[in-house]
N, C-alpha and C positions, 0 to 999 in steps of 0.2 A: 694482565687481568682483563677479562672481557667487560665492555661496557654493558650496563643494564639500564632500563628506563623504569621509573617508578610511575604507576598508572592508577588513576581513579576511573572506573567505568560507570557511565550513566546510561540506563536503559529501563524500559517498562518491565514490570515484574513478570508478565506473561509473554515477553517478546520472543519470537522465533529467531530474531536476528541477535538479540542480547545474549541468548543462551550459548550459541556457539563462540560468540566473542568472549564470554566469561570463561568458557572452557579453554580456549586457546591462550588467552592472557594469563590465566592461572598456570598452565602447563609449560608455556614457552620459557626456555632458560634465559632469554634476553630480557624478560619482563618481570617486574616485581609488582604484583597486583595488590595494591594497598587497601582498596575498598570498592564496594559496588553501592552506587546511589540509585535507588529505584523508586517506583510509584508509592505514594501514600497508602497506608493500609485501606483495604476495600476498594481500591481503584485499579481498573483494568484497562488496557489498550483495546479499543473496539476492533482494531484490525484482526485480532486473533479470536474473538468471540465466535463461537460455532465451529472452530477447528476440532477435528476429531481427536488429535493428539495435542496436549497442552505442556507448557513448561512453567516452572516457578523459579525465578532467579534467586529469591531469598533463600529457598531450601537448597538450591545448588551451590550457592556461595557459602552457606553455613557448612555444608558437607565438605567443602574445601578448606574451611577454616578462615574464610575471608570475611572481613568486617562488612556489615550491611547497614546503610543509612536510608531511612524512609521519611524524610521531612515532608511536612505539608506543602512547603514552598522551598525549592533549592536556593532562592535568592534572599530568604530570611537571613539576617546577620548571623544567627546561631548556626545555620546550615553552612554559610560560607566560611565561618570560622572553623567549623568541624573538618571541612575539606582542606582548609589551609594548614590545619594542624598536621594533616597527613603528609605534608610537603611533597606533593606529586610533581613529576616532571611534566606530565601530560593529563589532561582530561580527554578521555575518549567517549564520544557520544554516538550511541547506536540505537536509534528508534526510541528517543526520549521525548515525551509530549510537552513538557514544560519548556517555556522560553528561557534560556540561560542568559542572564544579564551581565553587563560589563564587569561588575564587582567580582563575579565568580569566573568569568572568561579569563581574567587576568591573574588568577591565583597560581596556576602551574608555572614552573621555572622556565619551561620551553614554550609551549603553546597548547591550545585546546583545539581538537580535531573532531568534526562531525562527519559521519558516514551516511551519505544521502543516496536514495535509490533512483537517481536519474542523472542524465548528462547535463549537469548545471553549465550555463545558466537556464537551460530548458527544464520545465517542470519543477521549478522551485515550489516549496509549500507542502501541502499535506496529500497523502495517499497518491503519490505519482503513478503507482501501478494501476489504479483505477482509471485515471485520466488517459494514460497511455493506451490501454486496451480500448477505452471508449472511442479514442480519436484514431485507432487503427494504425498505430506505430509499428513498424517492421524492424526497428532497431532500438535497442535500450542501451543503458549504461548505468554505472554507479560512480559516485564522486566522493572523494575525501577532501574536505575543505577545512580551513581554519574557521573557527567561530569568530563572528563579527557582530556589530551592533545590529545590522540589518539581517532579517531572516534569510538564510541560505545565500548570502552575498559574499562570504569570505573567499580569500585566495585558494585556488585549486592546488592541492598537494599531489593528487593522483586521480586518475580516471581509467576505468576499464569498461570496454564496450561488450554488449551482450546481444548477439543475433537473435531475432525473433521470427517466428512463422507468420505472425499477424493473426493467428488463431487461438492464442492463449487466453485463459480466463484470468481474472485479477489475481486469483490465489496462485496459478501457475507462474505468472509474471513475478509476483512477490517472492515466490520461492527461488526463482532463478536469480533475482536481485540479491536476495540474502546470500545465496552461495557465492555470488560475485563479490559482494562486499567482504565476506569471510576470506576469500583468496586475496583480495586487495590488501586487507590487514596483514595477512601472512607475508606478502611481499614487502610491506612497509616496515615491519618490525625491526629488521636490522638497521634501517636508517633512523628509526626512532631511538634505538639504543645508541647510535653514534651521533645523535643530535644533528643529522644531516638530512634536511628536507629541502626539496625544491618547491617553489611557489610561483603560481601564474595567476595574475589577476583575472577575474571574470569580465567578460564584455557584457556589462549589465544592459546595454542597448539591445541585446538579443533575448533578454530574460523573459521567460513566460512563467506566470504564477497561478497556482490553482489552489483553492480552498478545500475544505472538507466537503464531500458530496452529501447532499441531503435528499429529502423526499422528491424534490423537484427533479433531480438528476436520475433517481432510481425508477421514477415512473415512466413507463414505456409509452411511446406515441406512435401509433401505426400509421400515421400520415407520412412517416419517413420510409425511405427504401428499405427492403429487407435486409440488406447488408449492414445498414446503420442500426437497425433494430437488433440484429444478431450481436453487433459489437456492444451495444448497451446491455444486453443480457449477459455476455461474458464478463463485462466490467462489474456487474453486480454480484456475481458468483463469488462466495456462496452465502456470505452474510453481509448485509441483510437480505440480499437478493433484489433483482429488479421486479417490478410488479406491474401488472395490468390492472387498470381500474375499469370496472363495469359502470354502466350508466347509472346504476343505483348506488354508486359509491363504494361497493364492496370491492376488495382487492384479492388478486390472485398472484401468488409469487411464481414467476416463471424462471426456472434455473437453467434450462438448455433448450436450443432450438436447432433446427437443421434445414437447409435448402429443400424446397419442395420437389425438385427434380421433374421426373415425368409423371408422378402420381398426384399432382396438384388436383384440387377439386374442380370438376367440370361445371363450374358456375361463374357468374359475373364476379370479377374481382372488386371487392368493396373493402377499403381500409378499415380495420377493426372488426370485420365480420368474422365469427367463428363458424367453421365447417367441420363436423364430426363425420369422417368417412371410414370405410373399412380399412383404409391404409393409415389412419391416424387422425389426430386433431390438428387443424390448420387455422391460421389467422391471416387475413388479408393485410398487406402493407401497400405502400404507394405503387410498387412496380410488380410485385408478384406475391404468391401465397408463401407463407413460412410455416414449417411444421413444428408444433410445440412437442418436444420430446419428454421433458421432465418438469415437474412443478414441485414447490415446497409446501409441505403441510406440517406446520410447526417447525421442528428441526429436521424433519425427515424429507429426503428427496425421493419422489415417487414417479412412475410413469404418468404422463398427462391423462387425466381422467374426464370423461365426459360428464360425470356427476358435478364437477366444478366449471368445466368448459362446455356449455350447452350449444348444440347446433342452432345457428341463428342468433346467438347472443352478440351484442355489439359492445366492443371495448373502446376506451377513450381515444379520440382523435382530435388533435388540435386543428380546428378548421382553417386558422390562418396559415398554417403550415400546408395543409392540403390545397389551399387556394394559391399557394406560391408567394404569399406576403412575407414569409419567414424563410431563412435559408435552410435547405435540406442537408446540412452538414452533419 
């Protein structure tokens, strides 16, 4: 008789990673999917807000006849008891925002596994796809690790590398990482069923950790070189979007930019200065002009418009960066 593994899946209700995980775990002959634990009602993962296509793990699980649990806190004694009653061999965590604590980590008979979108110990923490694009990485990876008391510190069970062009937007990188994680799960399932997993401790001396990006990170600063500004724009795409701040405090969401090439404005380069020409709308950066190709108006992406980007307008520039007193990283 073939071995099977009894699994409880933890994922956000609107997760584009959780949905294919649920599909695979339900249909794979070596897996017995006992339940899905997902977000509390009226709670969404903001990674996927603004996506044109959406998913709903609760509806998906119910269609498959899989039990759904939506506790306010997965670490409450009642929630831990509910998972324990299911007698899982594994907890599988795929894009779940709540921190899972020791009492729940120790429930499964074998272990608890988290699928993380980076090459741990690098890019531990939140939204690795944002930070990797912002930092200009040209190679990505995904990791399956054992859950541990420290966030993203557990032993590595598997890693898959993902080549990058260095021109991806955050959404494009997130999608690549989601696909890589699904393939890694598929590779791991036979070993889950056989209870045969390899483990390699992380070198935490090499660990880099990033938190959730906020307004400070999404605000564009044209005191930086054009290639850096372009990375920051791609990292913000598409929700909530990187924004330029005018001197009057108003904000303009910038969704895509392009190198100026040979059609750059024939005027003095001034960081933060808008030039509206016959060839397009440009903004000055530290080293060259950058063409603004699309902006966001509400939830709609539209071509850059001079109605919002007026010739001669000045956008935010951190003078301490422009003067060289801060790193141009």
